[in-house]
PyMOL Python script that loads the backbone (N, CA, C, O; Angstrom):
from pymol import cmd

cmd.read_pdbstr("""\
ATOM      1  N   MET A   1     -11.788 -15.378   2.039  1.00  0.00           N
ATOM      2  CA  MET A   1     -11.383 -14.252   1.237  1.00  0.00           C
ATOM      3  C   MET A   1     -10.235 -14.678   0.327  1.00  0.00           C
ATOM      4  O   MET A   1      -9.266 -15.289   0.778  1.00  0.00           O
ATOM      5  N   LYS A   2     -10.353 -14.356  -0.936  1.00  0.00           N
ATOM      6  CA  LYS A   2      -9.344 -14.688  -1.922  1.00  0.00           C
ATOM      7  C   LYS A   2      -8.155 -13.739  -1.787  1.00  0.00           C
ATOM      8  O   LYS A   2      -8.338 -12.532  -1.630  1.00  0.00           O
ATOM      9  N   THR A   3      -6.944 -14.277  -1.845  1.00  0.00           N
ATOM     10  CA  THR A   3      -5.750 -13.452  -1.794  1.00  0.00           C
ATOM     11  C   THR A   3      -5.486 -12.894  -3.189  1.00  0.00           C
ATOM     12  O   THR A   3      -5.399 -13.638  -4.166  1.00  0.00           O
ATOM     13  N   VAL A   4      -5.361 -11.576  -3.261  1.00  0.00           N
ATOM     14  CA  VAL A   4      -5.068 -10.935  -4.541  1.00  0.00           C
ATOM     15  C   VAL A   4      -3.697 -10.274  -4.459  1.00  0.00           C
ATOM     16  O   VAL A   4      -3.324  -9.702  -3.435  1.00  0.00           O
ATOM     17  N   THR A   5      -2.962 -10.366  -5.555  1.00  0.00           N
ATOM     18  CA  THR A   5      -1.628  -9.769  -5.601  1.00  0.00           C
ATOM     19  C   THR A   5      -1.509  -8.916  -6.848  1.00  0.00           C
ATOM     20  O   THR A   5      -2.253  -9.091  -7.813  1.00  0.00           O
ATOM     21  N   TRP A   6      -0.565  -7.992  -6.815  1.00  0.00           N
ATOM     22  CA  TRP A   6      -0.318  -7.219  -8.018  1.00  0.00           C
ATOM     23  C   TRP A   6       0.841  -7.816  -8.788  1.00  0.00           C
ATOM     24  O   TRP A   6       1.601  -8.623  -8.255  1.00  0.00           O
ATOM     25  N   GLY A   7       0.974  -7.418 -10.040  1.00  0.00           N
ATOM     26  CA  GLY A   7       1.943  -8.029 -10.944  1.00  0.00           C
ATOM     27  C   GLY A   7       3.376  -7.998 -10.455  1.00  0.00           C
ATOM     28  O   GLY A   7       4.104  -8.977 -10.617  1.00  0.00           O
ATOM     29  N   GLN A   8       3.796  -6.887  -9.856  1.00  0.00           N
ATOM     30  CA  GLN A   8       5.170  -6.763  -9.385  1.00  0.00           C
ATOM     31  C   GLN A   8       5.158  -6.144  -7.994  1.00  0.00           C
ATOM     32  O   GLN A   8       4.567  -5.083  -7.795  1.00  0.00           O
ATOM     33  N   PRO A   9       5.803  -6.796  -7.028  1.00  0.00           N
ATOM     34  CA  PRO A   9       5.844  -6.258  -5.668  1.00  0.00           C
ATOM     35  C   PRO A   9       6.569  -4.916  -5.615  1.00  0.00           C
ATOM     36  O   PRO A   9       7.390  -4.600  -6.477  1.00  0.00           O
ATOM     37  N   LEU A  10       6.257  -4.153  -4.610  1.00  0.00           N
ATOM     38  CA  LEU A  10       6.958  -2.908  -4.328  1.00  0.00           C
ATOM     39  C   LEU A  10       7.845  -3.140  -3.108  1.00  0.00           C
ATOM     40  O   LEU A  10       7.360  -3.595  -2.073  1.00  0.00           O
ATOM     41  N   GLU A  11       9.123  -2.836  -3.215  1.00  0.00           N
ATOM     42  CA  GLU A  11      10.036  -2.955  -2.081  1.00  0.00           C
ATOM     43  C   GLU A  11      10.143  -1.585  -1.433  1.00  0.00           C
ATOM     44  O   GLU A  11      10.639  -0.634  -2.037  1.00  0.00           O
ATOM     45  N   VAL A  12       9.669  -1.497  -0.194  1.00  0.00           N
ATOM     46  CA  VAL A  12       9.565  -0.229   0.507  1.00  0.00           C
ATOM     47  C   VAL A  12      10.484  -0.226   1.718  1.00  0.00           C
ATOM     48  O   VAL A  12      10.556  -1.203   2.464  1.00  0.00           O
ATOM     49  N   ASP A  13      11.178   0.879   1.901  1.00  0.00           N
ATOM     50  CA  ASP A  13      12.039   1.049   3.069  1.00  0.00           C
ATOM     51  C   ASP A  13      11.258   1.793   4.142  1.00  0.00           C
ATOM     52  O   ASP A  13      11.101   3.012   4.075  1.00  0.00           O
ATOM     53  N   PHE A  14      10.770   1.051   5.133  1.00  0.00           N
ATOM     54  CA  PHE A  14      10.088   1.655   6.273  1.00  0.00           C
ATOM     55  C   PHE A  14      11.148   2.006   7.305  1.00  0.00           C
ATOM     56  O   PHE A  14      11.960   1.161   7.684  1.00  0.00           O
ATOM     57  N   VAL A  15      11.138   3.225   7.749  1.00  0.00           N
ATOM     58  CA  VAL A  15      12.202   3.762   8.598  1.00  0.00           C
ATOM     59  C   VAL A  15      12.530   2.843   9.771  1.00  0.00           C
ATOM     60  O   VAL A  15      13.701   2.556  10.019  1.00  0.00           O
ATOM     61  N   TYR A  16      11.526   2.383  10.487  1.00  0.00           N
ATOM     62  CA  TYR A  16      11.773   1.593  11.696  1.00  0.00           C
ATOM     63  C   TYR A  16      11.597   0.092  11.499  1.00  0.00           C
ATOM     64  O   TYR A  16      11.861  -0.686  12.415  1.00  0.00           O
ATOM     65  N   ALA A  17      11.155  -0.323  10.313  1.00  0.00           N
ATOM     66  CA  ALA A  17      10.899  -1.744  10.086  1.00  0.00           C
ATOM     67  C   ALA A  17      11.752  -2.324   8.965  1.00  0.00           C
ATOM     68  O   ALA A  17      11.653  -3.516   8.674  1.00  0.00           O
ATOM     69  N   GLY A  18      12.578  -1.515   8.340  1.00  0.00           N
ATOM     70  CA  GLY A  18      13.428  -1.997   7.262  1.00  0.00           C
ATOM     71  C   GLY A  18      12.695  -2.138   5.946  1.00  0.00           C
ATOM     72  O   GLY A  18      11.563  -1.681   5.792  1.00  0.00           O
ATOM     73  N   VAL A  19      13.361  -2.779   4.999  1.00  0.00           N
ATOM     74  CA  VAL A  19      12.800  -2.957   3.653  1.00  0.00           C
ATOM     75  C   VAL A  19      11.835  -4.135   3.664  1.00  0.00           C
ATOM     76  O   VAL A  19      12.144  -5.217   4.163  1.00  0.00           O
ATOM     77  N   ARG A  20      10.667  -3.893   3.102  1.00  0.00           N
ATOM     78  CA  ARG A  20       9.647  -4.946   2.997  1.00  0.00           C
ATOM     79  C   ARG A  20       9.154  -5.025   1.557  1.00  0.00           C
ATOM     80  O   ARG A  20       8.977  -3.998   0.901  1.00  0.00           O
ATOM     81  N   ALA A  21       8.933  -6.234   1.068  1.00  0.00           N
ATOM     82  CA  ALA A  21       8.336  -6.440  -0.246  1.00  0.00           C
ATOM     83  C   ALA A  21       6.821  -6.525  -0.057  1.00  0.00           C
ATOM     84  O   ALA A  21       6.320  -7.415   0.630  1.00  0.00           O
ATOM     85  N   ILE A  22       6.114  -5.604  -0.665  1.00  0.00           N
ATOM     86  CA  ILE A  22       4.659  -5.533  -0.560  1.00  0.00           C
ATOM     87  C   ILE A  22       4.089  -6.086  -1.860  1.00  0.00           C
ATOM     88  O   ILE A  22       4.281  -5.505  -2.928  1.00  0.00           O
ATOM     89  N   GLY A  23       3.387  -7.215  -1.764  1.00  0.00           N
ATOM     90  CA  GLY A  23       2.951  -7.926  -2.954  1.00  0.00           C
ATOM     91  C   GLY A  23       1.503  -7.778  -3.344  1.00  0.00           C
ATOM     92  O   GLY A  23       1.090  -8.294  -4.382  1.00  0.00           O
ATOM     93  N   GLY A  24       0.724  -7.089  -2.544  1.00  0.00           N
ATOM     94  CA  GLY A  24      -0.685  -6.942  -2.884  1.00  0.00           C
ATOM     95  C   GLY A  24      -1.391  -5.997  -1.933  1.00  0.00           C
ATOM     96  O   GLY A  24      -0.790  -5.491  -0.986  1.00  0.00           O
ATOM     97  N   PRO A  25      -2.671  -5.762  -2.189  1.00  0.00           N
ATOM     98  CA  PRO A  25      -3.409  -4.795  -1.388  1.00  0.00           C
ATOM     99  C   PRO A  25      -3.577  -5.181   0.081  1.00  0.00           C
ATOM    100  O   PRO A  25      -3.653  -4.295   0.932  1.00  0.00           O
ATOM    101  N   ALA A  26      -3.638  -6.458   0.401  1.00  0.00           N
ATOM    102  CA  ALA A  26      -3.766  -6.850   1.809  1.00  0.00           C
ATOM    103  C   ALA A  26      -2.485  -6.525   2.578  1.00  0.00           C
ATOM    104  O   ALA A  26      -2.541  -6.029   3.704  1.00  0.00           O
ATOM    105  N   GLU A  27      -1.331  -6.805   1.967  1.00  0.00           N
ATOM    106  CA  GLU A  27      -0.058  -6.458   2.602  1.00  0.00           C
ATOM    107  C   GLU A  27       0.093  -4.942   2.697  1.00  0.00           C
ATOM    108  O   GLU A  27       0.592  -4.426   3.697  1.00  0.00           O
ATOM    109  N   ALA A  28      -0.336  -4.235   1.664  1.00  0.00           N
ATOM    110  CA  ALA A  28      -0.268  -2.771   1.678  1.00  0.00           C
ATOM    111  C   ALA A  28      -1.138  -2.209   2.794  1.00  0.00           C
ATOM    112  O   ALA A  28      -0.725  -1.297   3.509  1.00  0.00           O
ATOM    113  N   LEU A  29      -2.330  -2.748   2.942  1.00  0.00           N
ATOM    114  CA  LEU A  29      -3.239  -2.289   3.991  1.00  0.00           C
ATOM    115  C   LEU A  29      -2.642  -2.548   5.369  1.00  0.00           C
ATOM    116  O   LEU A  29      -2.779  -1.718   6.267  1.00  0.00           O
ATOM    117  N   ASN A  30      -1.987  -3.679   5.544  1.00  0.00           N
ATOM    118  CA  ASN A  30      -1.316  -3.972   6.806  1.00  0.00           C
ATOM    119  C   ASN A  30      -0.236  -2.934   7.101  1.00  0.00           C
ATOM    120  O   ASN A  30      -0.114  -2.466   8.233  1.00  0.00           O
ATOM    121  N   CYS A  31       0.540  -2.579   6.092  1.00  0.00           N
ATOM    122  CA  CYS A  31       1.581  -1.557   6.260  1.00  0.00           C
ATOM    123  C   CYS A  31       0.964  -0.197   6.569  1.00  0.00           C
ATOM    124  O   CYS A  31       1.456   0.531   7.431  1.00  0.00           O
ATOM    125  N   LEU A  32      -0.101   0.140   5.873  1.00  0.00           N
ATOM    126  CA  LEU A  32      -0.776   1.415   6.118  1.00  0.00           C
ATOM    127  C   LEU A  32      -1.283   1.492   7.557  1.00  0.00           C
ATOM    128  O   LEU A  32      -1.252   2.556   8.176  1.00  0.00           O
ATOM    129  N   ASN A  33      -1.739   0.384   8.075  1.00  0.00           N
ATOM    130  CA  ASN A  33      -2.294   0.360   9.433  1.00  0.00           C
ATOM    131  C   ASN A  33      -1.246   0.264  10.526  1.00  0.00           C
ATOM    132  O   ASN A  33      -1.477   0.732  11.641  1.00  0.00           O
ATOM    133  N   HIS A  34      -0.089  -0.337  10.231  1.00  0.00           N
ATOM    134  CA  HIS A  34       0.860  -0.631  11.299  1.00  0.00           C
ATOM    135  C   HIS A  34       2.243   0.000  11.157  1.00  0.00           C
ATOM    136  O   HIS A  34       2.959   0.133  12.149  1.00  0.00           O
ATOM    137  N   LEU A  35       2.631   0.391   9.943  1.00  0.00           N
ATOM    138  CA  LEU A  35       3.993   0.883   9.737  1.00  0.00           C
ATOM    139  C   LEU A  35       4.071   2.319   9.223  1.00  0.00           C
ATOM    140  O   LEU A  35       5.159   2.870   9.062  1.00  0.00           O
ATOM    141  N   TRP A  36       2.925   2.911   8.971  1.00  0.00           N
ATOM    142  CA  TRP A  36       2.917   4.208   8.304  1.00  0.00           C
ATOM    143  C   TRP A  36       3.361   5.325   9.236  1.00  0.00           C
ATOM    144  O   TRP A  36       2.922   5.388  10.385  1.00  0.00           O
ATOM    145  N   PRO A  37       4.240   6.220   8.743  1.00  0.00           N
ATOM    146  CA  PRO A  37       4.760   7.283   9.613  1.00  0.00           C
ATOM    147  C   PRO A  37       3.773   8.425   9.886  1.00  0.00           C
ATOM    148  O   PRO A  37       3.848   9.059  10.939  1.00  0.00           O
ATOM    149  N   ASP A  38       2.858   8.693   8.962  1.00  0.00           N
ATOM    150  CA  ASP A  38       1.911   9.802   9.138  1.00  0.00           C
ATOM    151  C   ASP A  38       0.569   9.391   8.548  1.00  0.00           C
ATOM    152  O   ASP A  38       0.452   9.184   7.341  1.00  0.00           O
ATOM    153  N   ARG A  39      -0.420   9.277   9.383  1.00  0.00           N
ATOM    154  CA  ARG A  39      -1.733   8.766   8.960  1.00  0.00           C
ATOM    155  C   ARG A  39      -2.748   9.864   8.700  1.00  0.00           C
ATOM    156  O   ARG A  39      -3.947   9.663   8.891  1.00  0.00           O
ATOM    157  N   ARG A  40      -2.277  11.019   8.266  1.00  0.00           N
ATOM    158  CA  ARG A  40      -3.202  12.124   8.052  1.00  0.00           C
ATOM    159  C   ARG A  40      -3.323  12.574   6.603  1.00  0.00           C
ATOM    160  O   ARG A  40      -4.234  13.338   6.285  1.00  0.00           O
ATOM    161  N   GLY A  41      -2.459  12.138   5.733  1.00  0.00           N
ATOM    162  CA  GLY A  41      -2.446  12.641   4.365  1.00  0.00           C
ATOM    163  C   GLY A  41      -3.595  12.121   3.522  1.00  0.00           C
ATOM    164  O   GLY A  41      -4.108  11.030   3.771  1.00  0.00           O
ATOM    165  N   PRO A  42      -4.003  12.898   2.525  1.00  0.00           N
ATOM    166  CA  PRO A  42      -5.098  12.461   1.642  1.00  0.00           C
ATOM    167  C   PRO A  42      -4.764  11.222   0.822  1.00  0.00           C
ATOM    168  O   PRO A  42      -5.645  10.410   0.540  1.00  0.00           O
ATOM    169  N   ARG A  43      -3.493  11.069   0.436  1.00  0.00           N
ATOM    170  CA  ARG A  43      -3.107   9.880  -0.325  1.00  0.00           C
ATOM    171  C   ARG A  43      -3.099   8.643   0.565  1.00  0.00           C
ATOM    172  O   ARG A  43      -3.396   7.542   0.104  1.00  0.00           O
ATOM    173  N   TYR A  44      -2.762   8.822   1.833  1.00  0.00           N
ATOM    174  CA  TYR A  44      -2.838   7.717   2.799  1.00  0.00           C
ATOM    175  C   TYR A  44      -4.281   7.227   2.909  1.00  0.00           C
ATOM    176  O   TYR A  44      -4.546   6.027   2.840  1.00  0.00           O
ATOM    177  N   VAL A  45      -5.200   8.160   3.079  1.00  0.00           N
ATOM    178  CA  VAL A  45      -6.625   7.819   3.207  1.00  0.00           C
ATOM    179  C   VAL A  45      -7.118   7.138   1.933  1.00  0.00           C
ATOM    180  O   VAL A  45      -7.840   6.142   1.996  1.00  0.00           O
ATOM    181  N   ALA A  46      -6.726   7.676   0.775  1.00  0.00           N
ATOM    182  CA  ALA A  46      -7.140   7.086  -0.499  1.00  0.00           C
ATOM    183  C   ALA A  46      -6.578   5.677  -0.657  1.00  0.00           C
ATOM    184  O   ALA A  46      -7.274   4.778  -1.129  1.00  0.00           O
ATOM    185  N   ALA A  47      -5.326   5.483  -0.265  1.00  0.00           N
ATOM    186  CA  ALA A  47      -4.712   4.158  -0.394  1.00  0.00           C
ATOM    187  C   ALA A  47      -5.432   3.125   0.458  1.00  0.00           C
ATOM    188  O   ALA A  47      -5.663   2.003   0.009  1.00  0.00           O
ATOM    189  N   ARG A  48      -5.788   3.492   1.681  1.00  0.00           N
ATOM    190  CA  ARG A  48      -6.543   2.554   2.527  1.00  0.00           C
ATOM    191  C   ARG A  48      -7.859   2.167   1.870  1.00  0.00           C
ATOM    192  O   ARG A  48      -8.231   0.994   1.845  1.00  0.00           O
ATOM    193  N   SER A  49      -8.554   3.158   1.341  1.00  0.00           N
ATOM    194  CA  SER A  49      -9.852   2.918   0.715  1.00  0.00           C
ATOM    195  C   SER A  49      -9.731   2.035  -0.529  1.00  0.00           C
ATOM    196  O   SER A  49     -10.485   1.076  -0.687  1.00  0.00           O
ATOM    197  N   VAL A  50      -8.787   2.359  -1.402  1.00  0.00           N
ATOM    198  CA  VAL A  50      -8.643   1.601  -2.654  1.00  0.00           C
ATOM    199  C   VAL A  50      -8.108   0.198  -2.383  1.00  0.00           C
ATOM    200  O   VAL A  50      -8.507  -0.748  -3.064  1.00  0.00           O
ATOM    201  N   CYS A  51      -7.224   0.042  -1.416  1.00  0.00           N
ATOM    202  CA  CYS A  51      -6.743  -1.306  -1.079  1.00  0.00           C
ATOM    203  C   CYS A  51      -7.887  -2.176  -0.559  1.00  0.00           C
ATOM    204  O   CYS A  51      -7.995  -3.345  -0.929  1.00  0.00           O
ATOM    205  N   ARG A  52      -8.729  -1.618   0.287  1.00  0.00           N
ATOM    206  CA  ARG A  52      -9.905  -2.376   0.761  1.00  0.00           C
ATOM    207  C   ARG A  52     -10.815  -2.752  -0.407  1.00  0.00           C
ATOM    208  O   ARG A  52     -11.310  -3.877  -0.486  1.00  0.00           O
ATOM    209  N   ALA A  53     -11.028  -1.799  -1.308  1.00  0.00           N
ATOM    210  CA  ALA A  53     -11.889  -2.057  -2.465  1.00  0.00           C
ATOM    211  C   ALA A  53     -11.294  -3.138  -3.365  1.00  0.00           C
ATOM    212  O   ALA A  53     -12.033  -3.955  -3.914  1.00  0.00           O
ATOM    213  N   ALA A  54      -9.976  -3.155  -3.524  1.00  0.00           N
ATOM    214  CA  ALA A  54      -9.339  -4.182  -4.350  1.00  0.00           C
ATOM    215  C   ALA A  54      -9.468  -5.556  -3.709  1.00  0.00           C
ATOM    216  O   ALA A  54      -9.678  -6.553  -4.399  1.00  0.00           O
ATOM    217  N   ILE A  55      -9.344  -5.604  -2.400  1.00  0.00           N
ATOM    218  CA  ILE A  55      -9.504  -6.874  -1.686  1.00  0.00           C
ATOM    219  C   ILE A  55     -10.923  -7.404  -1.870  1.00  0.00           C
ATOM    220  O   ILE A  55     -11.130  -8.610  -2.009  1.00  0.00           O
ATOM    221  N   ASP A  56     -11.897  -6.497  -1.871  1.00  0.00           N
ATOM    222  CA  ASP A  56     -13.303  -6.870  -2.048  1.00  0.00           C
ATOM    223  C   ASP A  56     -13.688  -7.084  -3.505  1.00  0.00           C
ATOM    224  O   ASP A  56     -14.803  -7.525  -3.784  1.00  0.00           O
ATOM    225  N   GLY A  57     -12.789  -6.780  -4.441  1.00  0.00           N
ATOM    226  CA  GLY A  57     -13.079  -6.951  -5.859  1.00  0.00           C
ATOM    227  C   GLY A  57     -13.778  -5.769  -6.498  1.00  0.00           C
ATOM    228  O   GLY A  57     -14.240  -5.873  -7.634  1.00  0.00           O
ATOM    229  N   ARG A  58     -13.868  -4.644  -5.798  1.00  0.00           N
ATOM    230  CA  ARG A  58     -14.541  -3.467  -6.347  1.00  0.00           C
ATOM    231  C   ARG A  58     -13.606  -2.557  -7.129  1.00  0.00           C
ATOM    232  O   ARG A  58     -14.070  -1.704  -7.885  1.00  0.00           O
ATOM    233  N   LYS A  59     -12.307  -2.722  -6.963  1.00  0.00           N
ATOM    234  CA  LYS A  59     -11.282  -1.983  -7.709  1.00  0.00           C
ATOM    235  C   LYS A  59     -10.239  -2.982  -8.170  1.00  0.00           C
ATOM    236  O   LYS A  59     -10.130  -4.079  -7.622  1.00  0.00           O
ATOM    237  N   SER A  60      -9.471  -2.598  -9.184  1.00  0.00           N
ATOM    238  CA  SER A  60      -8.429  -3.510  -9.665  1.00  0.00           C
ATOM    239  C   SER A  60      -7.235  -3.487  -8.716  1.00  0.00           C
ATOM    240  O   SER A  60      -6.988  -2.496  -8.029  1.00  0.00           O
ATOM    241  N   VAL A  61      -6.507  -4.588  -8.690  1.00  0.00           N
ATOM    242  CA  VAL A  61      -5.329  -4.653  -7.834  1.00  0.00           C
ATOM    243  C   VAL A  61      -4.251  -3.700  -8.323  1.00  0.00           C
ATOM    244  O   VAL A  61      -3.501  -3.151  -7.515  1.00  0.00           O
ATOM    245  N   GLU A  62      -4.162  -3.497  -9.619  1.00  0.00           N
ATOM    246  CA  GLU A  62      -3.157  -2.572 -10.152  1.00  0.00           C
ATOM    247  C   GLU A  62      -3.507  -1.126  -9.815  1.00  0.00           C
ATOM    248  O   GLU A  62      -2.613  -0.302  -9.623  1.00  0.00           O
ATOM    249  N   GLN A  63      -4.789  -0.814  -9.743  1.00  0.00           N
ATOM    250  CA  GLN A  63      -5.194   0.522  -9.309  1.00  0.00           C
ATOM    251  C   GLN A  63      -4.788   0.727  -7.844  1.00  0.00           C
ATOM    252  O   GLN A  63      -4.324   1.804  -7.470  1.00  0.00           O
ATOM    253  N   ALA A  64      -4.961  -0.292  -7.034  1.00  0.00           N
ATOM    254  CA  ALA A  64      -4.551  -0.215  -5.632  1.00  0.00           C
ATOM    255  C   ALA A  64      -3.041  -0.036  -5.532  1.00  0.00           C
ATOM    256  O   ALA A  64      -2.567   0.723  -4.687  1.00  0.00           O
ATOM    257  N   ARG A  65      -2.284  -0.717  -6.374  1.00  0.00           N
ATOM    258  CA  ARG A  65      -0.828  -0.582  -6.372  1.00  0.00           C
ATOM    259  C   ARG A  65      -0.414   0.845  -6.671  1.00  0.00           C
ATOM    260  O   ARG A  65       0.460   1.397  -6.002  1.00  0.00           O
ATOM    261  N   GLU A  66      -1.037   1.441  -7.672  1.00  0.00           N
ATOM    262  CA  GLU A  66      -0.684   2.804  -8.055  1.00  0.00           C
ATOM    263  C   GLU A  66      -1.039   3.813  -6.966  1.00  0.00           C
ATOM    264  O   GLU A  66      -0.256   4.720  -6.684  1.00  0.00           O
ATOM    265  N   VAL A  67      -2.199   3.666  -6.360  1.00  0.00           N
ATOM    266  CA  VAL A  67      -2.596   4.584  -5.289  1.00  0.00           C
ATOM    267  C   VAL A  67      -1.693   4.393  -4.067  1.00  0.00           C
ATOM    268  O   VAL A  67      -1.330   5.368  -3.409  1.00  0.00           O
ATOM    269  N   PHE A  68      -1.333   3.160  -3.764  1.00  0.00           N
ATOM    270  CA  PHE A  68      -0.407   2.895  -2.669  1.00  0.00           C
ATOM    271  C   PHE A  68       0.947   3.544  -2.959  1.00  0.00           C
ATOM    272  O   PHE A  68       1.567   4.120  -2.065  1.00  0.00           O
ATOM    273  N   ARG A  69       1.399   3.451  -4.197  1.00  0.00           N
ATOM    274  CA  ARG A  69       2.676   4.056  -4.578  1.00  0.00           C
ATOM    275  C   ARG A  69       2.641   5.576  -4.381  1.00  0.00           C
ATOM    276  O   ARG A  69       3.625   6.157  -3.923  1.00  0.00           O
ATOM    277  N   THR A  70       1.542   6.215  -4.714  1.00  0.00           N
ATOM    278  CA  THR A  70       1.457   7.666  -4.500  1.00  0.00           C
ATOM    279  C   THR A  70       1.439   8.007  -3.008  1.00  0.00           C
ATOM    280  O   THR A  70       1.949   9.051  -2.600  1.00  0.00           O
ATOM    281  N   ALA A  71       0.850   7.125  -2.200  1.00  0.00           N
ATOM    282  CA  ALA A  71       0.868   7.342  -0.750  1.00  0.00           C
ATOM    283  C   ALA A  71       2.291   7.219  -0.207  1.00  0.00           C
ATOM    284  O   ALA A  71       2.664   7.920   0.734  1.00  0.00           O
ATOM    285  N   LEU A  72       3.083   6.325  -0.803  1.00  0.00           N
ATOM    286  CA  LEU A  72       4.486   6.214  -0.413  1.00  0.00           C
ATOM    287  C   LEU A  72       5.216   7.530  -0.657  1.00  0.00           C
ATOM    288  O   LEU A  72       5.999   7.983   0.177  1.00  0.00           O
ATOM    289  N   GLU A  73       4.949   8.137  -1.814  1.00  0.00           N
ATOM    290  CA  GLU A  73       5.568   9.417  -2.136  1.00  0.00           C
ATOM    291  C   GLU A  73       5.165  10.482  -1.118  1.00  0.00           C
ATOM    292  O   GLU A  73       6.004  11.243  -0.637  1.00  0.00           O
ATOM    293  N   GLU A  74       3.873  10.526  -0.796  1.00  0.00           N
ATOM    294  CA  GLU A  74       3.368  11.496   0.168  1.00  0.00           C
ATOM    295  C   GLU A  74       4.063  11.345   1.527  1.00  0.00           C
ATOM    296  O   GLU A  74       4.356  12.337   2.194  1.00  0.00           O
ATOM    297  N   ALA A  75       4.322  10.104   1.926  1.00  0.00           N
ATOM    298  CA  ALA A  75       4.934   9.826   3.219  1.00  0.00           C
ATOM    299  C   ALA A  75       6.470   9.886   3.174  1.00  0.00           C
ATOM    300  O   ALA A  75       7.132   9.682   4.191  1.00  0.00           O
ATOM    301  N   HIS A  76       7.026  10.166   1.993  1.00  0.00           N
ATOM    302  CA  HIS A  76       8.478  10.244   1.807  1.00  0.00           C
ATOM    303  C   HIS A  76       9.166   8.919   2.140  1.00  0.00           C
ATOM    304  O   HIS A  76      10.275   8.891   2.674  1.00  0.00           O
ATOM    305  N   LEU A  77       8.477   7.824   1.807  1.00  0.00           N
ATOM    306  CA  LEU A  77       9.071   6.494   1.978  1.00  0.00           C
ATOM    307  C   LEU A  77       9.739   6.090   0.660  1.00  0.00           C
ATOM    308  O   LEU A  77       9.212   6.358  -0.419  1.00  0.00           O
ATOM    309  N   LYS A  78      10.880   5.455   0.759  1.00  0.00           N
ATOM    310  CA  LYS A  78      11.678   5.128  -0.425  1.00  0.00           C
ATOM    311  C   LYS A  78      11.334   3.758  -0.974  1.00  0.00           C
ATOM    312  O   LYS A  78      11.138   2.797  -0.231  1.00  0.00           O
ATOM    313  N   LEU A  79      11.265   3.693  -2.317  1.00  0.00           N
ATOM    314  CA  LEU A  79      11.121   2.429  -3.019  1.00  0.00           C
ATOM    315  C   LEU A  79      12.496   1.926  -3.403  1.00  0.00           C
ATOM    316  O   LEU A  79      13.394   2.716  -3.692  1.00  0.00           O
ATOM    317  N   HIS A  80      12.661   0.620  -3.406  1.00  0.00           N
ATOM    318  CA  HIS A  80      13.933   0.014  -3.836  1.00  0.00           C
ATOM    319  C   HIS A  80      13.710  -0.767  -5.109  1.00  0.00           C
ATOM    320  O   HIS A  80      14.649  -1.357  -5.643  1.00  0.00           O
TER     321      HIS A  80
END
""", "prot")
cmd.dss("prot")
cmd.show_as("cartoon", "prot")
cmd.util.cbc("prot")
cmd.orient("prot")
């Protein structure tokens, strides 16, 4: 599997894991699966789906970045 990254990483403050630099959809998907505070929101579900699609080449990595960013807002996680 080819590693895909987005143009600029997102630095996210996870309440219990500290600040992490998320550089692409695979890292975002890992955070969604292991660090996310609430796994019920529609933006969370959309972010998981679009990140998987970006990893598979079915969506752009920048589209995955934007959807992940909206999921951060939904979860009230802070960007740095």
